[in-house]
KEFI-405783 format. One record per residue (C-alpha): residue in three letters; x, y negated, z. Coordinates in steps of 0.5 Angstrom, whole numbers, m for minus. Layout:
// KEFI-405783
<site><aa>ala</aa><east>X</east><north>Y</north><up>Z</up></site>
...
***
This chain:
// KEFI-405783
<site><aa>met</aa><east>m38</east><north>14</north><up>38</up></site>
<site><aa>pro</aa><east>m35</east><north>9</north><up>32</up></site>
<site><aa>ser</aa><east>m29</east><north>5</north><up>33</up></site>
<site><aa>ser</aa><east>m33</east><north>m1</north><up>33</up></site>
<site><aa>val</aa><east>m30</east><north>m6</north><up>38</up></site>
<site><aa>met</aa><east>m30</east><north>m13</north><up>36</up></site>
<site><aa>pro</aa><east>m22</east><north>m15</north><up>37</up></site>
<site><aa>thr</aa><east>m21</east><north>m21</north><up>41</up></site>
<site><aa>pro</aa><east>m15</east><north>m25</north><up>38</up></site>
<site><aa>arg</aa><east>m9</east><north>m24</north><up>42</up></site>
<site><aa>asn</aa><east>m7</east><north>m29</north><up>47</up></site>
<site><aa>asn</aa><east>0</east><north>m29</north><up>50</up></site>
<site><aa>ser</aa><east>m2</east><north>m33</north><up>56</up></site>
<site><aa>thr</aa><east>m6</east><north>m27</north><up>58</up></site>
<site><aa>ser</aa><east>m1</east><north>m22</north><up>59</up></site>
<site><aa>ser</aa><east>3</east><north>m25</north><up>65</up></site>
<site><aa>ser</aa><east>m4</east><north>m25</north><up>69</up></site>
<site><aa>ser</aa><east>m7</east><north>m18</north><up>66</up></site>
<site><aa>ser</aa><east>m4</east><north>m14</north><up>72</up></site>
<site><aa>ser</aa><east>1</east><north>m14</north><up>78</up></site>
<site><aa>ala</aa><east>6</east><north>m9</north><up>79</up></site>
<site><aa>gly</aa><east>4</east><north>m2</north><up>81</up></site>
<site><aa>ala</aa><east>m4</east><north>m4</north><up>79</up></site>
<site><aa>pro</aa><east>m7</east><north>1</north><up>75</up></site>
<site><aa>ala</aa><east>m9</east><north>0</north><up>68</up></site>
<site><aa>val</aa><east>m16</east><north>3</north><up>69</up></site>
<site><aa>ser</aa><east>m20</east><north>3</north><up>75</up></site>
<site><aa>thr</aa><east>m27</east><north>4</north><up>77</up></site>
<site><aa>ala</aa><east>m31</east><north>4</north><up>83</up></site>
<site><aa>asp</aa><east>m38</east><north>7</north><up>84</up></site>
<site><aa>leu</aa><east>m39</east><north>6</north><up>76</up></site>
<site><aa>arg</aa><east>m47</east><north>8</north><up>75</up></site>
<site><aa>lys</aa><east>m51</east><north>8</north><up>68</up></site>
<site><aa>ser</aa><east>m58</east><north>10</north><up>67</up></site>
<site><aa>tyr</aa><east>m62</east><north>11</north><up>61</up></site>
<site><aa>gly</aa><east>m70</east><north>11</north><up>63</up></site>
<site><aa>asp</aa><east>m70</east><north>16</north><up>68</up></site>
<site><aa>lys</aa><east>m64</east><north>20</north><up>65</up></site>
<site><aa>thr</aa><east>m58</east><north>18</north><up>70</up></site>
<site><aa>val</aa><east>m52</east><north>19</north><up>65</up></site>
<site><aa>leu</aa><east>m46</east><north>16</north><up>70</up></site>
<site><aa>asp</aa><east>m48</east><north>17</north><up>78</up></site>
<site><aa>gly</aa><east>m42</east><north>14</north><up>81</up></site>
<site><aa>ile</aa><east>m35</east><north>15</north><up>78</up></site>
<site><aa>asp</aa><east>m29</east><north>13</north><up>81</up></site>
<site><aa>leu</aa><east>m23</east><north>13</north><up>77</up></site>
<site><aa>arg</aa><east>m15</east><north>10</north><up>78</up></site>
<site><aa>ile</aa><east>m11</east><north>11</north><up>72</up></site>
<site><aa>pro</aa><east>m4</east><north>9</north><up>73</up></site>
<site><aa>ala</aa><east>0</east><north>5</north><up>67</up></site>
<site><aa>gly</aa><east>4</east><north>9</north><up>62</up></site>
<site><aa>ser</aa><east>0</east><north>15</north><up>63</up></site>
<site><aa>val</aa><east>m5</east><north>20</north><up>59</up></site>
<site><aa>phe</aa><east>m12</east><north>21</north><up>63</up></site>
<site><aa>ala</aa><east>m16</east><north>26</north><up>60</up></site>
<site><aa>leu</aa><east>m24</east><north>26</north><up>61</up></site>
<site><aa>leu</aa><east>m27</east><north>33</north><up>60</up></site>
<site><aa>gly</aa><east>m34</east><north>35</north><up>60</up></site>
<site><aa>pro</aa><east>m40</east><north>38</north><up>56</up></site>
<site><aa>asn</aa><east>m44</east><north>34</north><up>51</up></site>
<site><aa>gly</aa><east>m48</east><north>29</north><up>55</up></site>
<site><aa>ala</aa><east>m44</east><north>29</north><up>61</up></site>
<site><aa>gly</aa><east>m43</east><north>22</north><up>60</up></site>
<site><aa>lys</aa><east>m36</east><north>21</north><up>57</up></site>
<site><aa>thr</aa><east>m37</east><north>17</north><up>51</up></site>
<site><aa>thr</aa><east>m42</east><north>12</north><up>56</up></site>
<site><aa>thr</aa><east>m36</east><north>12</north><up>60</up></site>
<site><aa>val</aa><east>m31</east><north>9</north><up>54</up></site>
<site><aa>glu</aa><east>m37</east><north>5</north><up>52</up></site>
<site><aa>ile</aa><east>m37</east><north>1</north><up>59</up></site>
<site><aa>leu</aa><east>m30</east><north>1</north><up>60</up></site>
<site><aa>ser</aa><east>m29</east><north>m2</north><up>52</up></site>
<site><aa>thr</aa><east>m34</east><north>m7</north><up>54</up></site>
<site><aa>leu</aa><east>m39</east><north>m4</north><up>49</up></site>
<site><aa>ile</aa><east>m45</east><north>m3</north><up>54</up></site>
<site><aa>ala</aa><east>m46</east><north>m6</north><up>61</up></site>
<site><aa>ala</aa><east>m46</east><north>m2</north><up>67</up></site>
<site><aa>asp</aa><east>m52</east><north>m1</north><up>71</up></site>
<site><aa>gly</aa><east>m48</east><north>m2</north><up>78</up></site>
<site><aa>gly</aa><east>m41</east><north>m1</north><up>80</up></site>
<site><aa>arg</aa><east>m34</east><north>m4</north><up>78</up></site>
<site><aa>ala</aa><east>m29</east><north>m3</north><up>73</up></site>
<site><aa>gln</aa><east>m22</east><north>m6</north><up>71</up></site>
<site><aa>val</aa><east>m18</east><north>m5</north><up>65</up></site>
<site><aa>ala</aa><east>m11</east><north>m8</north><up>64</up></site>
<site><aa>gly</aa><east>m13</east><north>m13</north><up>70</up></site>
<site><aa>his</aa><east>m19</east><north>m15</north><up>67</up></site>
<site><aa>asp</aa><east>m26</east><north>m14</north><up>70</up></site>
<site><aa>val</aa><east>m30</east><north>m11</north><up>65</up></site>
<site><aa>ala</aa><east>m36</east><north>m15</north><up>67</up></site>
<site><aa>thr</aa><east>m34</east><north>m22</north><up>68</up></site>
<site><aa>ser</aa><east>m28</east><north>m22</north><up>63</up></site>
<site><aa>pro</aa><east>m30</east><north>m18</north><up>57</up></site>
<site><aa>asp</aa><east>m25</east><north>m22</north><up>53</up></site>
<site><aa>gly</aa><east>m19</east><north>m21</north><up>57</up></site>
<site><aa>val</aa><east>m21</east><north>m13</north><up>57</up></site>
<site><aa>arg</aa><east>m22</east><north>m13</north><up>49</up></site>
<site><aa>ala</aa><east>m15</east><north>m17</north><up>48</up></site>
<site><aa>ala</aa><east>m12</east><north>m12</north><up>52</up></site>
<site><aa>ile</aa><east>m15</east><north>m5</north><up>49</up></site>
<site><aa>gly</aa><east>m15</east><north>m1</north><up>43</up></site>
<site><aa>val</aa><east>m21</east><north>4</north><up>41</up></site>
<site><aa>thr</aa><east>m21</east><north>10</north><up>37</up></site>
<site><aa>gly</aa><east>m28</east><north>13</north><up>37</up></site>
<site><aa>gln</aa><east>m31</east><north>20</north><up>34</up></site>
<site><aa>phe</aa><east>m31</east><north>17</north><up>27</up></site>
<site><aa>ala</aa><east>m26</east><north>13</north><up>23</up></site>
<site><aa>ala</aa><east>m28</east><north>6</north><up>22</up></site>
<site><aa>leu</aa><east>m25</east><north>5</north><up>16</up></site>
<site><aa>asp</aa><east>m27</east><north>1</north><up>10</up></site>
<site><aa>asp</aa><east>m27</east><north>6</north><up>4</up></site>
<site><aa>met</aa><east>m27</east><north>1</north><up>m1</up></site>
<site><aa>leu</aa><east>m20</east><north>m2</north><up>1</up></site>
<site><aa>thr</aa><east>m13</east><north>1</north><up>1</up></site>
<site><aa>ala</aa><east>m9</east><north>3</north><up>7</up></site>
<site><aa>glu</aa><east>m5</east><north>m3</north><up>7</up></site>
<site><aa>glu</aa><east>m12</east><north>m8</north><up>6</up></site>
<site><aa>asn</aa><east>m15</east><north>m4</north><up>12</up></site>
<site><aa>leu</aa><east>m9</east><north>m6</north><up>16</up></site>
<site><aa>leu</aa><east>m9</east><north>m13</north><up>14</up></site>
<site><aa>leu</aa><east>m16</east><north>m14</north><up>15</up></site>
<site><aa>met</aa><east>m15</east><north>m12</north><up>22</up></site>
<site><aa>ala</aa><east>m9</east><north>m17</north><up>23</up></site>
<site><aa>asp</aa><east>m14</east><north>m23</north><up>20</up></site>
<site><aa>leu</aa><east>m19</east><north>m21</north><up>25</up></site>
<site><aa>leu</aa><east>m14</east><north>m21</north><up>31</up></site>
<site><aa>arg</aa><east>m12</east><north>m28</north><up>28</up></site>
<site><aa>leu</aa><east>m5</east><north>m26</north><up>27</up></site>
<site><aa>gly</aa><east>m1</east><north>m30</north><up>22</up></site>
<site><aa>lys</aa><east>0</east><north>m28</north><up>15</up></site>
<site><aa>arg</aa><east>8</east><north>m26</north><up>16</up></site>
<site><aa>glu</aa><east>6</east><north>m23</north><up>22</up></site>
<site><aa>gly</aa><east>0</east><north>m19</north><up>20</up></site>
<site><aa>arg</aa><east>4</east><north>m16</north><up>14</up></site>
<site><aa>gly</aa><east>10</east><north>m14</north><up>18</up></site>
<site><aa>arg</aa><east>6</east><north>m11</north><up>23</up></site>
<site><aa>ala</aa><east>2</east><north>m7</north><up>17</up></site>
<site><aa>gln</aa><east>8</east><north>m5</north><up>14</up></site>
<site><aa>glu</aa><east>11</east><north>m3</north><up>21</up></site>
<site><aa>leu</aa><east>5</east><north>2</north><up>22</up></site>
<site><aa>leu</aa><east>4</east><north>4</north><up>15</up></site>
<site><aa>glu</aa><east>11</east><north>7</north><up>16</up></site>
<site><aa>arg</aa><east>10</east><north>9</north><up>23</up></site>
<site><aa>phe</aa><east>4</east><north>14</north><up>21</up></site>
<site><aa>glu</aa><east>8</east><north>16</north><up>15</up></site>
<site><aa>ile</aa><east>2</east><north>13</north><up>10</up></site>
<site><aa>ala</aa><east>7</east><north>8</north><up>7</up></site>
<site><aa>asp</aa><east>7</east><north>12</north><up>1</up></site>
<site><aa>val</aa><east>0</east><north>12</north><up>0</up></site>
<site><aa>ala</aa><east>m1</east><north>4</north><up>2</up></site>
<site><aa>lys</aa><east>m4</east><north>2</north><up>m4</up></site>
<site><aa>asn</aa><east>m9</east><north>8</north><up>m4</up></site>
<site><aa>arg</aa><east>m16</east><north>7</north><up>m2</up></site>
<site><aa>ala</aa><east>m18</east><north>10</north><up>4</up></site>
<site><aa>ala</aa><east>m24</east><north>14</north><up>1</up></site>
<site><aa>thr</aa><east>m19</east><north>18</north><up>m2</up></site>
<site><aa>phe</aa><east>m15</east><north>20</north><up>4</up></site>
<site><aa>ser</aa><east>m16</east><north>27</north><up>8</up></site>
<site><aa>gly</aa><east>m19</east><north>27</north><up>15</up></site>
<site><aa>gly</aa><east>m12</east><north>27</north><up>18</up></site>
<site><aa>met</aa><east>m10</east><north>21</north><up>14</up></site>
<site><aa>arg</aa><east>m16</east><north>18</north><up>16</up></site>
<site><aa>arg</aa><east>m15</east><north>19</north><up>23</up></site>
<site><aa>arg</aa><east>m8</east><north>16</north><up>23</up></site>
<site><aa>leu</aa><east>m10</east><north>10</north><up>19</up></site>
<site><aa>asp</aa><east>m16</east><north>9</north><up>24</up></site>
<site><aa>leu</aa><east>m11</east><north>10</north><up>30</up></site>
<site><aa>ala</aa><east>m6</east><north>5</north><up>26</up></site>
<site><aa>met</aa><east>m11</east><north>0</north><up>26</up></site>
<site><aa>thr</aa><east>m12</east><north>0</north><up>33</up></site>
<site><aa>leu</aa><east>m5</east><north>m1</north><up>34</up></site>
<site><aa>val</aa><east>m5</east><north>m8</north><up>30</up></site>
<site><aa>gly</aa><east>m6</east><north>m12</north><up>36</up></site>
<site><aa>asp</aa><east>m1</east><north>m8</north><up>40</up></site>
<site><aa>pro</aa><east>m6</east><north>m6</north><up>46</up></site>
<site><aa>lys</aa><east>m4</east><north>m4</north><up>53</up></site>
<site><aa>val</aa><east>m9</east><north>1</north><up>54</up></site>
<site><aa>ile</aa><east>m12</east><north>5</north><up>48</up></site>
<site><aa>phe</aa><east>m19</east><north>9</north><up>49</up></site>
<site><aa>leu</aa><east>m19</east><north>15</north><up>44</up></site>
<site><aa>asp</aa><east>m26</east><north>18</north><up>44</up></site>
<site><aa>glu</aa><east>m25</east><north>25</north><up>42</up></site>
<site><aa>pro</aa><east>m20</east><north>23</north><up>36</up></site>
<site><aa>thr</aa><east>m18</east><north>30</north><up>34</up></site>
<site><aa>thr</aa><east>m25</east><north>33</north><up>33</up></site>
<site><aa>gly</aa><east>m26</east><north>36</north><up>26</up></site>
<site><aa>leu</aa><east>m18</east><north>36</north><up>24</up></site>
<site><aa>asp</aa><east>m14</east><north>42</north><up>22</up></site>
<site><aa>pro</aa><east>m9</east><north>45</north><up>27</up></site>
<site><aa>arg</aa><east>m3</east><north>41</north><up>24</up></site>
<site><aa>ser</aa><east>m7</east><north>35</north><up>24</up></site>
<site><aa>arg</aa><east>m9</east><north>35</north><up>31</up></site>
<site><aa>arg</aa><east>m2</east><north>37</north><up>33</up></site>
<site><aa>thr</aa><east>1</east><north>31</north><up>29</up></site>
<site><aa>met</aa><east>m4</east><north>26</north><up>33</up></site>
<site><aa>trp</aa><east>m1</east><north>29</north><up>39</up></site>
<site><aa>asp</aa><east>6</east><north>27</north><up>37</up></site>
<site><aa>thr</aa><east>3</east><north>20</north><up>36</up></site>
<site><aa>val</aa><east>0</east><north>20</north><up>43</up></site>
<site><aa>arg</aa><east>6</east><north>22</north><up>46</up></site>
<site><aa>ser</aa><east>10</east><north>17</north><up>43</up></site>
<site><aa>leu</aa><east>5</east><north>11</north><up>45</up></site>
<site><aa>val</aa><east>6</east><north>13</north><up>52</up></site>
<site><aa>ala</aa><east>13</east><north>13</north><up>51</up></site>
<site><aa>asp</aa><east>13</east><north>6</north><up>49</up></site>
<site><aa>gly</aa><east>9</east><north>4</north><up>56</up></site>
<site><aa>val</aa><east>2</east><north>5</north><up>53</up></site>
<site><aa>thr</aa><east>m4</east><north>8</north><up>57</up></site>
<site><aa>val</aa><east>m8</east><north>13</north><up>54</up></site>
<site><aa>phe</aa><east>m15</east><north>14</north><up>56</up></site>
<site><aa>leu</aa><east>m17</east><north>21</north><up>52</up></site>
<site><aa>thr</aa><east>m24</east><north>24</north><up>52</up></site>
<site><aa>thr</aa><east>m24</east><north>31</north><up>49</up></site>
<site><aa>gln</aa><east>m27</east><north>38</north><up>48</up></site>
<site><aa>tyr</aa><east>m21</east><north>41</north><up>46</up></site>
<site><aa>leu</aa><east>m18</east><north>44</north><up>53</up></site>
<site><aa>glu</aa><east>m11</east><north>45</north><up>50</up></site>
<site><aa>glu</aa><east>m11</east><north>38</north><up>48</up></site>
<site><aa>ala</aa><east>m12</east><north>36</north><up>55</up></site>
<site><aa>asp</aa><east>m7</east><north>41</north><up>58</up></site>
<site><aa>gln</aa><east>m2</east><north>39</north><up>53</up></site>
<site><aa>leu</aa><east>m3</east><north>31</north><up>53</up></site>
<site><aa>ala</aa><east>m6</east><north>29</north><up>60</up></site>
<site><aa>asp</aa><east>m2</east><north>27</north><up>66</up></site>
<site><aa>arg</aa><east>m8</east><north>28</north><up>70</up></site>
<site><aa>ile</aa><east>m15</east><north>30</north><up>68</up></site>
<site><aa>ala</aa><east>m22</east><north>29</north><up>71</up></site>
<site><aa>val</aa><east>m28</east><north>34</north><up>69</up></site>
<site><aa>leu</aa><east>m35</east><north>30</north><up>69</up></site>
<site><aa>asp</aa><east>m41</east><north>34</north><up>69</up></site>
<site><aa>gly</aa><east>m48</east><north>31</north><up>71</up></site>
<site><aa>gly</aa><east>m46</east><north>24</north><up>71</up></site>
<site><aa>arg</aa><east>m41</east><north>26</north><up>77</up></site>
<site><aa>ile</aa><east>m33</east><north>27</north><up>77</up></site>
<site><aa>val</aa><east>m33</east><north>34</north><up>80</up></site>
<site><aa>ala</aa><east>m26</east><north>35</north><up>80</up></site>
<site><aa>glu</aa><east>m19</east><north>31</north><up>78</up></site>
<site><aa>gly</aa><east>m12</east><north>33</north><up>78</up></site>
<site><aa>thr</aa><east>m6</east><north>35</north><up>74</up></site>
<site><aa>ala</aa><east>m8</east><north>41</north><up>70</up></site>
<site><aa>asp</aa><east>m4</east><north>46</north><up>75</up></site>
<site><aa>glu</aa><east>m8</east><north>43</north><up>81</up></site>
<site><aa>leu</aa><east>m14</east><north>44</north><up>77</up></site>
<site><aa>lys</aa><east>m12</east><north>51</north><up>75</up></site>
<site><aa>ala</aa><east>m10</east><north>53</north><up>82</up></site>
<site><aa>gln</aa><east>m17</east><north>51</north><up>85</up></site>
<site><aa>ile</aa><east>m20</east><north>57</north><up>81</up></site>
<site><aa>pro</aa><east>m20</east><north>64</north><up>83</up></site>
<site><aa>gly</aa><east>m16</east><north>69</north><up>79</up></site>
<site><aa>ser</aa><east>m9</east><north>68</north><up>80</up></site>
<site><aa>his</aa><east>m5</east><north>74</north><up>80</up></site>
<site><aa>val</aa><east>2</east><north>77</north><up>79</up></site>
<site><aa>arg</aa><east>3</east><north>83</north><up>75</up></site>
<site><aa>leu</aa><east>9</east><north>88</north><up>77</up></site>
<site><aa>arg</aa><east>12</east><north>93</north><up>72</up></site>
<site><aa>phe</aa><east>16</east><north>99</north><up>75</up></site>
<site><aa>asp</aa><east>21</east><north>104</north><up>71</up></site>
<site><aa>ala</aa><east>19</east><north>110</north><up>75</up></site>
<site><aa>ile</aa><east>13</east><north>113</north><up>78</up></site>
<site><aa>asp</aa><east>16</east><north>114</north><up>85</up></site>
<site><aa>glu</aa><east>17</east><north>107</north><up>85</up></site>
<site><aa>phe</aa><east>10</east><north>105</north><up>82</up></site>
<site><aa>glu</aa><east>7</east><north>109</north><up>88</up></site>
<site><aa>arg</aa><east>11</east><north>106</north><up>93</up></site>
<site><aa>ala</aa><east>9</east><north>99</north><up>91</up></site>
<site><aa>ala</aa><east>2</east><north>101</north><up>91</up></site>
<site><aa>gly</aa><east>3</east><north>103</north><up>98</up></site>
<site><aa>val</aa><east>5</east><north>96</north><up>100</up></site>
<site><aa>phe</aa><east>0</east><north>93</north><up>96</up></site>
<site><aa>pro</aa><east>m6</east><north>98</north><up>97</up></site>
<site><aa>gly</aa><east>m11</east><north>93</north><up>94</up></site>
<site><aa>ala</aa><east>m8</east><north>92</north><up>88</up></site>
<site><aa>ala</aa><east>m11</east><north>94</north><up>81</up></site>
<site><aa>arg</aa><east>m7</east><north>100</north><up>78</up></site>
<site><aa>asp</aa><east>m5</east><north>101</north><up>71</up></site>
<site><aa>asp</aa><east>m2</east><north>108</north><up>71</up></site>
<site><aa>asp</aa><east>m1</east><north>108</north><up>64</up></site>
<site><aa>asn</aa><east>4</east><north>103</north><up>64</up></site>
<site><aa>leu</aa><east>6</east><north>104</north><up>71</up></site>
<site><aa>ala</aa><east>4</east><north>97</north><up>73</up></site>
<site><aa>leu</aa><east>0</east><north>93</north><up>79</up></site>
<site><aa>arg</aa><east>m4</east><north>87</north><up>79</up></site>
<site><aa>val</aa><east>m3</east><north>84</north><up>85</up></site>
<site><aa>ala</aa><east>m8</east><north>78</north><up>86</up></site>
<site><aa>gly</aa><east>m7</east><north>72</north><up>90</up></site>
<site><aa>glu</aa><east>m3</east><north>65</north><up>90</up></site>
<site><aa>thr</aa><east>3</east><north>65</north><up>85</up></site>
<site><aa>gly</aa><east>7</east><north>59</north><up>88</up></site>
<site><aa>met</aa><east>14</east><north>60</north><up>90</up></site>
<site><aa>asp</aa><east>13</east><north>61</north><up>97</up></site>
<site><aa>ala</aa><east>7</east><north>67</north><up>95</up></site>
<site><aa>leu</aa><east>12</east><north>70</north><up>90</up></site>
<site><aa>arg</aa><east>18</east><north>70</north><up>95</up></site>
<site><aa>ala</aa><east>13</east><north>73</north><up>101</up></site>
<site><aa>leu</aa><east>11</east><north>78</north><up>95</up></site>
<site><aa>phe</aa><east>18</east><north>80</north><up>93</up></site>
<site><aa>asp</aa><east>20</east><north>80</north><up>101</up></site>
<site><aa>arg</aa><east>15</east><north>86</north><up>102</up></site>
<site><aa>leu</aa><east>18</east><north>90</north><up>96</up></site>
<site><aa>asp</aa><east>25</east><north>89</north><up>99</up></site>
<site><aa>ala</aa><east>23</east><north>91</north><up>106</up></site>
<site><aa>ala</aa><east>20</east><north>98</north><up>102</up></site>
<site><aa>gly</aa><east>26</east><north>99</north><up>98</up></site>
<site><aa>val</aa><east>22</east><north>98</north><up>92</up></site>
<site><aa>arg</aa><east>25</east><north>94</north><up>86</up></site>
<site><aa>ala</aa><east>20</east><north>92</north><up>80</up></site>
<site><aa>ala</aa><east>23</east><north>93</north><up>73</up></site>
<site><aa>asp</aa><east>20</east><north>86</north><up>71</up></site>
<site><aa>phe</aa><east>14</east><north>81</north><up>73</up></site>
<site><aa>ser</aa><east>9</east><north>76</north><up>70</up></site>
<site><aa>val</aa><east>5</east><north>71</north><up>73</up></site>
<site><aa>his</aa><east>m2</east><north>69</north><up>71</up></site>
<site><aa>thr</aa><east>m6</east><north>63</north><up>73</up></site>
<site><aa>pro</aa><east>m13</east><north>61</north><up>70</up></site>
<site><aa>asp</aa><east>m13</east><north>56</north><up>64</up></site>
<site><aa>leu</aa><east>m17</east><north>50</north><up>63</up></site>
<site><aa>asp</aa><east>m22</east><north>54</north><up>60</up></site>
<site><aa>asp</aa><east>m23</east><north>58</north><up>66</up></site>
<site><aa>val</aa><east>m23</east><north>51</north><up>70</up></site>
<site><aa>phe</aa><east>m28</east><north>48</north><up>65</up></site>
<site><aa>leu</aa><east>m33</east><north>54</north><up>66</up></site>
<site><aa>ala</aa><east>m33</east><north>55</north><up>73</up></site>
<site><aa>leu</aa><east>m34</east><north>47</north><up>74</up></site>
<site><aa>thr</aa><east>m39</east><north>45</north><up>69</up></site>
<site><aa>gly</aa><east>m44</east><north>51</north><up>70</up></site>
<site><aa>gly</aa><east>m42</east><north>55</north><up>65</up></site>
<site><aa>gly</aa><east>m40</east><north>50</north><up>60</up></site>
<site><aa>ser</aa><east>m46</east><north>49</north><up>56</up></site>
<site><aa>ser</aa><east>m46</east><north>45</north><up>50</up></site>
<site><aa>thr</aa><east>m53</east><north>42</north><up>47</up></site>
<site><aa>asp</aa><east>m50</east><north>43</north><up>40</up></site>
<site><aa>gly</aa><east>m46</east><north>49</north><up>41</up></site>
<site><aa>thr</aa><east>m39</east><north>45</north><up>39</up></site>
<site><aa>leu</aa><east>m35</east><north>46</north><up>46</up></site>
<site><aa>his</aa><east>m29</east><north>49</north><up>44</up></site>
<site><aa>val</aa><east>m27</east><north>53</north><up>50</up></site>
<site><aa>lys</aa><east>m23</east><north>58</north><up>47</up></site>
<site><aa>glu</aa><east>m19</east><north>53</north><up>42</up></site>
<site><aa>thr</aa><east>m12</east><north>56</north><up>40</up></site>
<site><aa>leu</aa><east>m7</east><north>52</north><up>36</up></site>
<site><aa>arg</aa><east>m1</east><north>56</north><up>33</up></site>
***
């Protein structure tokens, strides 16, 4: 999805009525969308607190971009309701546009213009005064560390620099809610981490970020809450830890220094998987504090002391694969094992 939402000129009078205290920054109820016989969204319910990062995960074709397009007023829903920054998407689209910024899958830059000129163009579209527009452009050039190339044409920028400039353009209007639709696709690991730091700084300033991504570590690193979209429906929602806890595979690995303690512990946990070479046991089950306390109480009762232990829980890869029928992707681009070191 390109960053193609036409900005609505900022109107300070709308900000006081945009939302009441405690109201969600984004909410949907029974949101539906179909194209012909294909149902893309089949009743989506969301409630996203202000000043948080929300990540929407799903394989290609699950409806992530369609959700963003509806919430950013690019397309109309077939049914249901949606509000963004206190404005109804269907009845107050101008109010929504004045409150949001959108960065799509492909940077929406004019390659013939310099970085500064791209920002000034956005300021003109938002009808900022000349002095205010130049001040805002300079502030964003410095914030995104592209001030030293402000006079260079966008066509000469690397992928990471283009992404930073694209996001800077999104922020010219000082939006309350930002939609980032797969913003780091195609970026190298260093550029991706730079984008993550930028997202964190935005949220620290009170901005709400709605993120779609196929990089599961990205959601794990950034999101306060995550929803998994599959077949047009939300199949799971919660924090990263809550989602991981739904998937079987949690276990505690216990290692022992002496063979006699290893054997006694194996008697305490007869169902544990043995690693005789390393004198270790893998005890499957819950890994919360209460479960760990009970586990060590059983060892203490048997007079056994472990040399060390480690807790293992499923990661978001496991969650995704379990909840989306194997995480199949129509073009093979799902990054379920992406690691960034």
